[in-house]
All heavy atoms as TSV, in Angstrom:
chain	resi	resn	atom	element	x	y	z
A	1	MET	N	N	11.557	11.132	-0.479
A	1	MET	CA	C	11.921	10.214	0.795
A	1	MET	C	C	10.864	10.191	1.828
A	1	MET	O	O	10.720	9.182	2.483
A	1	MET	CB	C	13.320	10.872	1.330
A	1	MET	CG	C	13.883	9.847	2.216
A	1	MET	SD	S	14.595	8.452	1.160
A	1	MET	CE	C	15.810	7.913	2.217
A	2	LEU	N	N	10.108	11.296	1.953
A	2	LEU	CA	C	9.076	11.291	2.973
A	2	LEU	C	C	8.013	10.289	2.603
A	2	LEU	O	O	7.585	9.556	3.543
A	2	LEU	CB	C	8.434	12.652	3.100
A	2	LEU	CG	C	7.272	12.899	4.034
A	2	LEU	CD1	C	7.737	12.537	5.422
A	2	LEU	CD2	C	6.641	14.328	3.906
A	3	SER	N	N	7.631	10.144	1.330
A	3	SER	CA	C	6.623	9.015	1.046
A	3	SER	C	C	7.113	7.716	1.371
A	3	SER	O	O	6.362	6.827	1.914
A	3	SER	CB	C	6.323	9.216	-0.407
A	3	SER	OG	O	5.745	10.376	-0.801
A	4	LEU	N	N	8.402	7.403	1.124
A	4	LEU	CA	C	8.894	6.089	1.419
A	4	LEU	C	C	8.886	5.835	2.958
A	4	LEU	O	O	8.461	4.786	3.361
A	4	LEU	CB	C	10.367	6.010	0.938
A	4	LEU	CG	C	11.010	4.655	1.347
A	4	LEU	CD1	C	10.378	3.458	0.801
A	4	LEU	CD2	C	12.593	4.607	0.830
A	5	LYS	N	N	9.325	6.754	3.666
A	5	LYS	CA	C	9.309	6.683	5.237
A	5	LYS	C	C	7.781	6.555	5.655
A	5	LYS	O	O	7.557	5.596	6.608
A	5	LYS	CB	C	9.864	7.899	5.790
A	5	LYS	CG	C	11.387	8.118	5.758
A	5	LYS	CD	C	11.922	9.300	6.371
A	5	LYS	CE	C	13.346	9.320	6.322
A	5	LYS	NZ	N	13.925	10.524	6.980
A	6	GLN	N	N	6.813	7.197	5.111
A	6	GLN	CA	C	5.365	7.019	5.506
A	6	GLN	C	C	4.954	5.575	5.189
A	6	GLN	O	O	4.264	4.977	5.907
A	6	GLN	CB	C	4.613	8.022	4.757
A	6	GLN	CG	C	4.828	9.446	5.272
A	6	GLN	CD	C	3.957	10.498	4.540
A	6	GLN	OE1	O	3.770	10.309	3.392
A	6	GLN	NE2	N	3.762	11.553	5.232
A	7	PHE	N	N	5.307	5.168	4.032
A	7	PHE	CA	C	4.943	3.741	3.533
A	7	PHE	C	C	5.590	2.738	4.560
A	7	PHE	O	O	4.918	1.859	4.892
A	7	PHE	CB	C	5.420	3.549	2.109
A	7	PHE	CG	C	5.266	2.021	1.794
A	7	PHE	CD1	C	3.902	1.585	1.731
A	7	PHE	CD2	C	6.244	1.234	1.615
A	7	PHE	CE1	C	3.832	0.149	1.368
A	7	PHE	CE2	C	6.261	-0.092	1.319
A	7	PHE	CZ	C	4.942	-0.667	1.168
A	8	LEU	N	N	6.963	2.852	4.721
A	8	LEU	CA	C	7.519	1.913	5.639
A	8	LEU	C	C	6.910	1.906	7.097
A	8	LEU	O	O	6.789	0.820	7.748
A	8	LEU	CB	C	9.010	2.097	5.739
A	8	LEU	CG	C	9.772	1.924	4.436
A	8	LEU	CD1	C	11.170	2.408	4.437
A	8	LEU	CD2	C	9.640	0.480	3.993
A	9	LYS	N	N	6.561	2.911	7.628
A	9	LYS	CA	C	5.815	3.066	8.847
A	9	LYS	C	C	4.563	2.214	8.848
A	9	LYS	O	O	4.329	1.457	9.672
A	9	LYS	CB	C	5.619	4.418	9.322
A	9	LYS	CG	C	4.986	4.506	10.693
A	9	LYS	CD	C	4.778	5.934	11.039
A	9	LYS	CE	C	4.228	6.144	12.542
A	9	LYS	NZ	N	3.921	7.531	12.894
A	10	ILE	N	N	3.837	2.402	7.742
A	10	ILE	CA	C	2.568	1.611	7.594
A	10	ILE	C	C	2.918	0.174	7.406
A	10	ILE	O	O	2.404	-0.731	8.008
A	10	ILE	CB	C	1.795	2.096	6.399
A	10	ILE	CG1	C	1.200	3.492	6.663
A	10	ILE	CG2	C	0.515	1.108	6.068
A	10	ILE	CD1	C	0.619	4.273	5.433
A	11	ARG	N	N	3.887	-0.150	6.480
A	11	ARG	CA	C	4.253	-1.435	6.221
A	11	ARG	C	C	4.779	-2.286	7.537
A	11	ARG	O	O	4.441	-3.395	7.683
A	11	ARG	CB	C	5.318	-1.568	5.119
A	11	ARG	CG	C	5.751	-2.986	4.617
A	11	ARG	CD	C	7.040	-3.524	4.837
A	11	ARG	NE	N	8.042	-2.874	5.687
A	11	ARG	CZ	C	9.271	-2.869	5.464
A	11	ARG	NH1	N	9.668	-3.400	4.352
A	11	ARG	NH2	N	10.203	-2.442	6.230
A	12	ASP	N	N	5.550	-1.538	8.285
A	12	ASP	CA	C	6.024	-2.274	9.501
A	12	ASP	C	C	5.042	-2.541	10.385
A	12	ASP	O	O	5.337	-3.426	11.400
A	12	ASP	CB	C	7.069	-1.284	10.127
A	12	ASP	CG	C	8.410	-1.128	9.308
A	12	ASP	OD1	O	8.593	-2.011	8.404
A	12	ASP	OD2	O	9.151	-0.321	9.596
A	13	ASN	N	N	3.780	-1.953	10.426
A	13	ASN	CA	C	2.806	-2.281	11.421
A	13	ASN	C	C	1.608	-2.867	10.766
A	13	ASN	O	O	0.441	-2.933	11.415
A	13	ASN	CB	C	2.433	-0.994	12.021
A	13	ASN	CG	C	3.500	-0.393	12.769
A	13	ASN	OD1	O	3.938	-0.873	13.916
A	13	ASN	ND2	N	4.041	0.853	12.350
A	14	ASN	N	N	1.715	-3.456	9.636
A	14	ASN	CA	C	0.569	-4.072	8.822
A	14	ASN	C	C	0.797	-5.496	8.553
A	14	ASN	O	O	1.910	-5.875	7.865
A	14	ASN	CB	C	0.312	-3.244	7.702
A	14	ASN	CG	C	-1.022	-3.629	7.017
A	14	ASN	OD1	O	-1.206	-4.726	6.679
A	14	ASN	ND2	N	-1.835	-2.698	6.755
A	15	GLU	N	N	-0.010	-6.339	8.976
A	15	GLU	CA	C	0.066	-7.826	8.705
A	15	GLU	C	C	0.202	-8.301	7.404
A	15	GLU	O	O	0.982	-9.279	7.055
A	15	GLU	CB	C	-1.093	-8.492	9.413
A	15	GLU	CG	C	-0.891	-9.902	9.909
A	15	GLU	CD	C	0.262	-10.261	10.815
A	15	GLU	OE1	O	0.644	-9.406	11.618
A	15	GLU	OE2	O	0.829	-11.334	10.681
A	16	SER	N	N	-0.361	-7.399	6.446
A	16	SER	CA	C	-0.288	-7.895	4.955
A	16	SER	C	C	1.052	-7.734	4.442
A	16	SER	O	O	1.259	-8.326	3.350
A	16	SER	CB	C	-1.286	-7.019	4.280
A	16	SER	OG	O	-0.913	-5.647	4.168
A	17	HIS	N	N	1.958	-7.030	5.039
A	17	HIS	CA	C	3.415	-6.885	4.457
A	17	HIS	C	C	4.278	-7.755	5.365
A	17	HIS	O	O	5.608	-7.539	5.222
A	17	HIS	CB	C	3.794	-5.511	4.599
A	17	HIS	CG	C	3.094	-4.609	3.450
A	17	HIS	ND1	N	1.711	-4.663	3.275
A	17	HIS	CD2	C	3.611	-3.748	2.565
A	17	HIS	CE1	C	1.435	-3.846	2.203
A	17	HIS	NE2	N	2.598	-3.274	1.766
A	18	LYS	N	N	3.774	-8.558	6.315
A	18	LYS	CA	C	4.680	-9.324	7.134
A	18	LYS	C	C	5.747	-10.147	6.369
A	18	LYS	O	O	6.933	-10.097	6.639
A	18	LYS	CB	C	3.813	-10.299	7.980
A	18	LYS	CG	C	4.716	-11.116	8.919
A	18	LYS	CD	C	3.777	-11.906	9.892
A	18	LYS	CE	C	4.655	-12.770	10.841
A	18	LYS	NZ	N	3.900	-13.719	11.624
A	19	GLU	N	N	5.259	-10.891	5.288
A	19	GLU	CA	C	6.250	-11.755	4.589
A	19	GLU	C	C	7.321	-10.884	3.865
A	19	GLU	O	O	8.436	-11.295	3.975
A	19	GLU	CB	C	5.401	-12.494	3.491
A	19	GLU	CG	C	6.388	-13.407	2.669
A	19	GLU	CD	C	5.479	-14.207	1.648
A	19	GLU	OE1	O	4.337	-14.253	1.649
A	19	GLU	OE2	O	6.218	-14.737	0.711
A	20	ALA	N	N	6.927	-9.768	3.250
A	20	ALA	CA	C	7.984	-8.924	2.637
A	20	ALA	C	C	8.966	-8.524	3.627
A	20	ALA	O	O	10.195	-8.464	3.373
A	20	ALA	CB	C	7.239	-7.783	1.859
A	21	LYS	N	N	8.514	-8.043	4.717
A	21	LYS	CA	C	9.383	-7.449	5.743
A	21	LYS	C	C	10.384	-8.622	6.230
A	21	LYS	O	O	11.513	-8.367	6.520
A	21	LYS	CB	C	8.655	-6.911	6.920
A	21	LYS	CG	C	9.421	-6.332	8.038
A	21	LYS	CD	C	8.665	-5.650	9.098
A	21	LYS	CE	C	9.507	-5.079	10.258
A	21	LYS	NZ	N	8.779	-4.907	11.394
A	22	GLU	N	N	9.805	-9.842	6.504
A	22	GLU	CA	C	10.572	-10.869	7.007
A	22	GLU	C	C	11.698	-11.364	6.083
A	22	GLU	O	O	12.725	-11.910	6.361
A	22	GLU	CB	C	9.757	-12.124	7.366
A	22	GLU	CG	C	8.877	-11.907	8.655
A	22	GLU	CD	C	7.920	-13.063	8.860
A	22	GLU	OE1	O	7.704	-13.920	7.997
A	22	GLU	OE2	O	7.389	-13.125	10.007
A	23	ASN	N	N	11.380	-11.130	4.692
A	23	ASN	CA	C	12.347	-11.565	3.766
A	23	ASN	C	C	13.253	-10.409	3.270
A	23	ASN	O	O	13.967	-10.503	2.179
A	23	ASN	CB	C	11.594	-12.150	2.470
A	23	ASN	CG	C	10.971	-13.487	2.845
A	23	ASN	OD1	O	11.695	-14.340	3.262
A	23	ASN	ND2	N	9.643	-13.578	2.782
A	24	GLY	N	N	13.159	-9.217	3.918
A	24	GLY	CA	C	14.067	-8.188	3.693
A	24	GLY	C	C	13.739	-7.391	2.495
A	24	GLY	O	O	14.489	-6.570	1.865
A	25	ARG	N	N	12.386	-7.666	2.042
A	25	ARG	CA	C	11.961	-6.751	0.956
A	25	ARG	C	C	11.132	-5.523	1.329
A	25	ARG	O	O	10.657	-5.589	2.601
A	25	ARG	CB	C	11.075	-7.627	-0.011
A	25	ARG	CG	C	11.790	-8.819	-0.519
A	25	ARG	CD	C	11.009	-9.523	-1.644
A	25	ARG	NE	N	9.606	-9.765	-1.262
A	25	ARG	CZ	C	9.113	-10.974	-0.736
A	25	ARG	NH1	N	10.007	-11.957	-0.656
A	25	ARG	NH2	N	8.021	-11.164	-0.419
A	26	VAL	N	N	10.969	-4.572	0.554
A	26	VAL	CA	C	10.291	-3.334	0.954
A	26	VAL	C	C	8.773	-3.725	0.786
A	26	VAL	O	O	8.013	-3.256	1.659
A	26	VAL	CB	C	10.667	-2.258	0.078
A	26	VAL	CG1	C	9.606	-1.044	0.260
A	26	VAL	CG2	C	12.072	-1.793	0.270
A	27	GLY	N	N	8.382	-4.378	-0.186
A	27	GLY	CA	C	6.897	-4.640	-0.484
A	27	GLY	C	C	6.413	-3.523	-1.440
A	27	GLY	O	O	6.928	-2.473	-1.487
A	28	ILE	N	N	5.445	-3.878	-2.155
A	28	ILE	CA	C	4.881	-2.799	-3.124
A	28	ILE	C	C	3.504	-2.393	-2.537
A	28	ILE	O	O	2.647	-3.019	-2.154
A	28	ILE	CB	C	4.549	-3.592	-4.421
A	28	ILE	CG1	C	5.851	-4.060	-5.011
A	28	ILE	CG2	C	3.813	-2.664	-5.360
A	28	ILE	CD1	C	5.707	-5.065	-6.289
A	29	PRO	N	N	3.357	-1.097	-2.496
A	29	PRO	CA	C	2.050	-0.435	-2.003
A	29	PRO	C	C	0.925	-0.868	-2.876
A	29	PRO	O	O	0.887	-0.658	-4.117
A	29	PRO	CB	C	2.238	1.135	-2.160
A	29	PRO	CG	C	3.819	1.311	-2.181
A	29	PRO	CD	C	4.301	0.125	-2.889
A	30	THR	N	N	-0.030	-1.557	-2.257
A	30	THR	CA	C	-1.225	-2.080	-2.915
A	30	THR	C	C	-2.442	-1.808	-2.163
A	30	THR	O	O	-2.459	-1.441	-0.970
A	30	THR	CB	C	-1.002	-3.517	-3.085
A	30	THR	OG1	O	-1.014	-4.181	-1.990
A	30	THR	CG2	C	0.044	-4.000	-4.074
A	31	LEU	N	N	-3.524	-1.824	-2.862
A	31	LEU	CA	C	-4.870	-1.731	-2.275
A	31	LEU	C	C	-5.627	-2.971	-2.639
A	31	LEU	O	O	-5.788	-3.319	-3.830
A	31	LEU	CB	C	-5.571	-0.489	-2.873
A	31	LEU	CG	C	-6.955	-0.143	-2.382
A	31	LEU	CD1	C	-6.985	0.146	-0.943
A	31	LEU	CD2	C	-7.448	1.082	-3.171
A	32	SER	N	N	-6.171	-3.677	-1.725
A	32	SER	CA	C	-6.987	-4.868	-1.966
A	32	SER	C	C	-8.433	-4.543	-1.568
A	32	SER	O	O	-8.726	-4.176	-0.441
A	32	SER	CB	C	-6.474	-6.103	-1.166
A	32	SER	OG	O	-5.178	-6.370	-1.612
A	33	VAL	N	N	-9.311	-4.743	-2.534
A	33	VAL	CA	C	-10.623	-4.565	-2.342
A	33	VAL	C	C	-11.565	-5.667	-2.955
A	33	VAL	O	O	-11.395	-5.985	-4.208
A	33	VAL	CB	C	-11.197	-3.236	-2.984
A	33	VAL	CG1	C	-12.673	-3.000	-2.851
A	33	VAL	CG2	C	-10.431	-2.006	-2.515
A	34	ASP	N	N	-12.250	-6.365	-2.194
A	34	ASP	CA	C	-13.058	-7.367	-2.741
A	34	ASP	C	C	-12.397	-8.463	-3.482
A	34	ASP	O	O	-12.881	-8.864	-4.551
A	34	ASP	CB	C	-14.379	-6.978	-3.522
A	34	ASP	CG	C	-15.216	-6.005	-2.614
A	34	ASP	OD1	O	-15.377	-6.356	-1.437
A	34	ASP	OD2	O	-15.885	-5.042	-3.090
A	35	GLY	N	N	-11.184	-8.793	-3.050
A	35	GLY	CA	C	-10.469	-9.888	-3.792
A	35	GLY	C	C	-9.636	-9.317	-4.973
A	35	GLY	O	O	-8.828	-10.061	-5.486
A	36	GLU	N	N	-9.720	-7.989	-5.375
A	36	GLU	CA	C	-9.036	-7.405	-6.373
A	36	GLU	C	C	-7.762	-6.626	-5.836
A	36	GLU	O	O	-7.989	-5.991	-4.778
A	36	GLU	CB	C	-9.906	-6.607	-7.196
A	36	GLU	CG	C	-10.918	-7.132	-7.857
A	36	GLU	CD	C	-10.417	-7.998	-9.140
A	36	GLU	OE1	O	-9.462	-7.620	-9.835
A	36	GLU	OE2	O	-11.081	-8.922	-9.460
A	37	THR	N	N	-6.598	-6.816	-6.334
A	37	THR	CA	C	-5.443	-5.961	-5.885
A	37	THR	C	C	-5.061	-5.019	-6.866
A	37	THR	O	O	-4.934	-5.205	-8.120
A	37	THR	CB	C	-4.325	-7.033	-5.675
A	37	THR	OG1	O	-4.678	-7.995	-4.701
A	37	THR	CG2	C	-3.057	-6.307	-5.081
A	38	TYR	N	N	-4.851	-3.701	-6.390
A	38	TYR	CA	C	-4.425	-2.646	-7.194
A	38	TYR	C	C	-3.124	-2.117	-6.715
A	38	TYR	O	O	-2.896	-1.922	-5.523
A	38	TYR	CB	C	-5.491	-1.456	-7.059
A	38	TYR	CG	C	-6.828	-1.903	-7.476
A	38	TYR	CD1	C	-7.836	-2.375	-6.393
A	38	TYR	CD2	C	-7.381	-1.805	-8.638
A	38	TYR	CE1	C	-9.059	-2.845	-6.717
A	38	TYR	CE2	C	-8.696	-2.179	-9.005
A	38	TYR	CZ	C	-9.441	-2.696	-7.964
A	38	TYR	OH	O	-10.798	-3.080	-8.258
A	39	ILE	N	N	-2.144	-1.961	-7.695
A	39	ILE	CA	C	-0.899	-1.434	-7.409
A	39	ILE	C	C	-0.920	0.057	-7.406
A	39	ILE	O	O	-1.345	0.632	-8.374
A	39	ILE	CB	C	0.261	-2.129	-8.222
A	39	ILE	CG1	C	0.322	-3.646	-8.268
A	39	ILE	CG2	C	1.549	-1.430	-8.071
A	39	ILE	CD1	C	1.105	-4.198	-9.171
A	40	LEU	N	N	-0.352	0.624	-6.446
A	40	LEU	CA	C	-0.465	2.142	-6.334
A	40	LEU	C	C	0.860	2.772	-6.559
A	40	LEU	O	O	1.850	2.364	-6.053
A	40	LEU	CB	C	-0.952	2.560	-4.921
A	40	LEU	CG	C	-2.217	1.798	-4.446
A	40	LEU	CD1	C	-2.567	1.975	-3.027
A	40	LEU	CD2	C	-3.358	2.254	-5.293
A	41	ALA	N	N	0.801	3.844	-7.438
A	41	ALA	CA	C	2.003	4.497	-7.751
A	41	ALA	C	C	2.433	5.765	-6.925
A	41	ALA	O	O	3.302	6.375	-7.275
A	41	ALA	CB	C	1.897	4.833	-9.299
A	42	GLY	N	N	1.525	5.998	-5.906
A	42	GLY	CA	C	1.780	7.233	-5.116
A	42	GLY	C	C	0.572	7.681	-4.533
A	42	GLY	O	O	-0.521	7.132	-4.553
A	43	ALA	N	N	0.746	8.878	-3.754
A	43	ALA	CA	C	-0.435	9.425	-3.032
A	43	ALA	C	C	-1.549	9.776	-4.053
A	43	ALA	O	O	-2.663	9.490	-3.683
A	43	ALA	CB	C	0.099	10.547	-2.305
A	44	GLU	N	N	-1.325	10.431	-5.155
A	44	GLU	CA	C	-2.247	10.883	-6.063
A	44	GLU	C	C	-3.021	9.597	-6.629
A	44	GLU	O	O	-4.197	9.572	-6.867
A	44	GLU	CB	C	-1.760	11.803	-7.162
A	44	GLU	CG	C	-1.332	13.168	-6.754
A	44	GLU	CD	C	-0.665	13.940	-7.825
A	44	GLU	OE1	O	-0.715	13.505	-8.919
A	44	GLU	OE2	O	-0.199	15.029	-7.450
A	45	ASP	N	N	-2.199	8.561	-6.980
A	45	ASP	CA	C	-2.757	7.341	-7.595
A	45	ASP	C	C	-3.764	6.732	-6.487
A	45	ASP	O	O	-4.776	6.239	-6.869
A	45	ASP	CB	C	-1.725	6.355	-7.952
A	45	ASP	CG	C	-2.262	5.315	-8.906
A	45	ASP	OD1	O	-3.182	5.542	-9.753
A	45	ASP	OD2	O	-1.703	4.185	-8.804
A	46	THR	N	N	-3.348	6.747	-5.194
A	46	THR	CA	C	-4.023	6.089	-4.203
A	46	THR	C	C	-5.417	6.851	-4.050
A	46	THR	O	O	-6.475	6.192	-3.993
A	46	THR	CB	C	-3.260	6.185	-2.863
A	46	THR	OG1	O	-2.020	5.446	-2.990
A	46	THR	CG2	C	-3.993	5.491	-1.781
A	47	GLU	N	N	-5.346	8.157	-4.015
A	47	GLU	CA	C	-6.519	8.969	-3.858
A	47	GLU	C	C	-7.544	8.697	-5.055
A	47	GLU	O	O	-8.639	8.529	-4.825
A	47	GLU	CB	C	-6.187	10.507	-3.791
A	47	GLU	CG	C	-7.383	11.323	-3.399
A	47	GLU	CD	C	-7.090	12.794	-3.174
A	47	GLU	OE1	O	-5.847	13.044	-2.907
A	47	GLU	OE2	O	-7.970	13.615	-3.271
A	48	LYS	N	N	-6.898	8.603	-6.177
A	48	LYS	CA	C	-7.735	8.329	-7.426
A	48	LYS	C	C	-8.363	7.021	-7.303
A	48	LYS	O	O	-9.629	6.884	-7.610
A	48	LYS	CB	C	-6.860	8.437	-8.684
A	48	LYS	CG	C	-7.632	8.148	-9.906
A	48	LYS	CD	C	-6.619	8.156	-11.157
A	48	LYS	CE	C	-7.318	7.648	-12.414
A	48	LYS	NZ	N	-6.447	7.495	-13.586
A	49	MET	N	N	-7.678	5.998	-6.938
A	49	MET	CA	C	-8.323	4.702	-6.778
A	49	MET	C	C	-9.363	4.647	-5.686
A	49	MET	O	O	-10.335	4.039	-5.874
A	49	MET	CB	C	-7.149	3.561	-6.406
A	49	MET	CG	C	-6.238	3.385	-7.561
A	49	MET	SD	S	-7.082	2.750	-9.119
A	49	MET	CE	C	-7.762	1.227	-8.520
A	50	ILE	N	N	-9.169	5.189	-4.519
A	50	ILE	CA	C	-10.067	5.261	-3.538
A	50	ILE	C	C	-11.393	5.948	-3.991
A	50	ILE	O	O	-12.479	5.439	-3.780
A	50	ILE	CB	C	-9.613	6.071	-2.241
A	50	ILE	CG1	C	-8.492	5.176	-1.616
A	50	ILE	CG2	C	-10.674	6.464	-1.291
A	50	ILE	CD1	C	-7.695	5.884	-0.556
A	51	ASN	N	N	-11.239	6.970	-4.812
A	51	ASN	CA	C	-12.491	7.635	-5.280
A	51	ASN	C	C	-13.181	6.877	-6.295
A	51	ASN	O	O	-14.378	6.791	-6.314
A	51	ASN	CB	C	-12.021	9.100	-5.850
A	51	ASN	CG	C	-11.705	10.058	-4.690
A	51	ASN	OD1	O	-12.165	10.007	-3.694
A	51	ASN	ND2	N	-10.881	10.875	-5.114
A	52	GLU	N	N	-12.412	6.350	-7.253
A	52	GLU	CA	C	-13.032	5.482	-8.331
A	52	GLU	C	C	-13.824	4.293	-7.750
A	52	GLU	O	O	-14.804	3.799	-8.221
A	52	GLU	CB	C	-11.912	4.947	-9.323
A	52	GLU	CG	C	-11.455	6.022	-10.177
A	52	GLU	CD	C	-10.396	5.576	-11.203
A	52	GLU	OE1	O	-10.114	4.392	-11.230
A	52	GLU	OE2	O	-9.718	6.426	-11.715
A	53	LEU	N	N	-13.172	3.637	-6.698
A	53	LEU	CA	C	-13.846	2.555	-5.999
A	53	LEU	C	C	-14.891	2.859	-5.018
A	53	LEU	O	O	-15.463	2.020	-4.350
A	53	LEU	CB	C	-12.720	1.595	-5.424
A	53	LEU	CG	C	-11.751	1.059	-6.457
A	53	LEU	CD1	C	-10.429	0.408	-5.673
A	53	LEU	CD2	C	-12.485	0.046	-7.299
A	54	ASN	N	N	-15.114	4.164	-4.768
A	54	ASN	CA	C	-16.077	4.649	-3.846
A	54	ASN	C	C	-15.799	4.131	-2.439
A	54	ASN	O	O	-16.756	3.614	-1.759
A	54	ASN	CB	C	-17.554	4.342	-4.184
A	54	ASN	CG	C	-17.997	5.024	-5.545
A	54	ASN	OD1	O	-17.642	6.239	-5.650
A	54	ASN	ND2	N	-18.558	4.259	-6.413
A	55	LEU	N	N	-14.581	4.210	-2.002
A	55	LEU	CA	C	-14.244	3.753	-0.577
A	55	LEU	C	C	-14.291	4.750	0.456
A	55	LEU	O	O	-13.989	4.470	1.597
A	55	LEU	CB	C	-12.701	3.155	-0.664
A	55	LEU	CG	C	-12.688	1.984	-1.736
A	55	LEU	CD1	C	-11.127	1.487	-1.763
A	55	LEU	CD2	C	-13.436	0.780	-1.296
A	56	VAL	N	N	-14.628	5.941	0.081
A	56	VAL	CA	C	-14.726	7.061	1.081
A	56	VAL	C	C	-16.266	7.138	1.513
A	56	VAL	O	O	-17.123	6.907	1.025
A	56	VAL	CB	C	-14.317	8.423	0.474
A	56	VAL	CG1	C	-14.437	9.604	1.479
A	56	VAL	CG2	C	-12.932	8.307	-0.029
């Protein structure tokens, strides 16, 4: 539940999720880099993608 609450806090303040929020949807956590979109399955997956894409 904590992860969902953290995601919703980000979603509620991020322009990229505006449409999902306006339509009553939660939205899917994604990472967009150079026109490519990656669907994230959780904190570990997010960290893995950040490392693989050298975003740090």
